[in-house]
C-alpha positions in Angstrom: 34.7 -9.4 65.6 36.0 -8.3 62.3 37.9 -5.4 61.4 36.5 -2.6 58.9 38.4 -2.7 55.5 38.6 1.1 55.6 40.1 1.5 58.9 39.4 3.0 62.2 36.7 5.6 63.0 34.4 4.2 60.1 31.2 2.3 59.9 29.7 0.0 57.3 25.9 0.8 56.5 23.5 -1.1 54.5 20.2 0.1 53.0 17.3 -1.5 51.1 15.9 0.1 48.2 13.8 -0.4 45.1 15.1 -2.6 42.4 14.9 0.1 39.7 16.8 2.4 41.8 19.4 0.0 42.8 19.7 -0.9 38.9 20.1 2.6 38.2 22.9 3.2 40.8 24.5 0.3 39.5 24.6 1.5 35.8 25.9 5.1 36.8 28.6 3.5 39.0 29.8 1.3 36.2 29.8 3.9 33.7 32.4 5.7 35.9 34.2 2.4 36.5 33.4 2.8 40.1 31.8 0.2 42.7 28.1 1.1 43.9 29.4 1.7 47.5 32.1 4.1 46.3 29.7 6.0 43.8 26.8 6.3 46.9 29.6 7.6 49.2 30.6 10.3 46.6 26.8 11.3 46.1 25.9 11.5 49.7 29.0 13.3 50.6 28.4 16.0 47.9 24.8 16.0 49.3 25.9 16.4 52.9 28.6 19.2 52.0 25.9 21.1 50.0 24.0 21.9 53.3 20.6 21.3 51.5 17.8 19.8 53.7 16.2 16.9 52.3 12.4 17.1 52.0 10.6 13.8 52.7 7.4 12.8 51.1 5.1 9.8 51.1 4.5 8.1 47.7 
């Protein structure tokens, strides 16, 4: 069993997404000198803290 590098009380998640979206996240993260993981964490944390609901629709 491996330990999480961030520490206790954390969990690593992974997601699959469209290549274009992944490239956009990579570009935005690099422009801020952040890892994609850190950039996504910041974006998701801001959204969760905003309390806004996510409206899901099919494409």
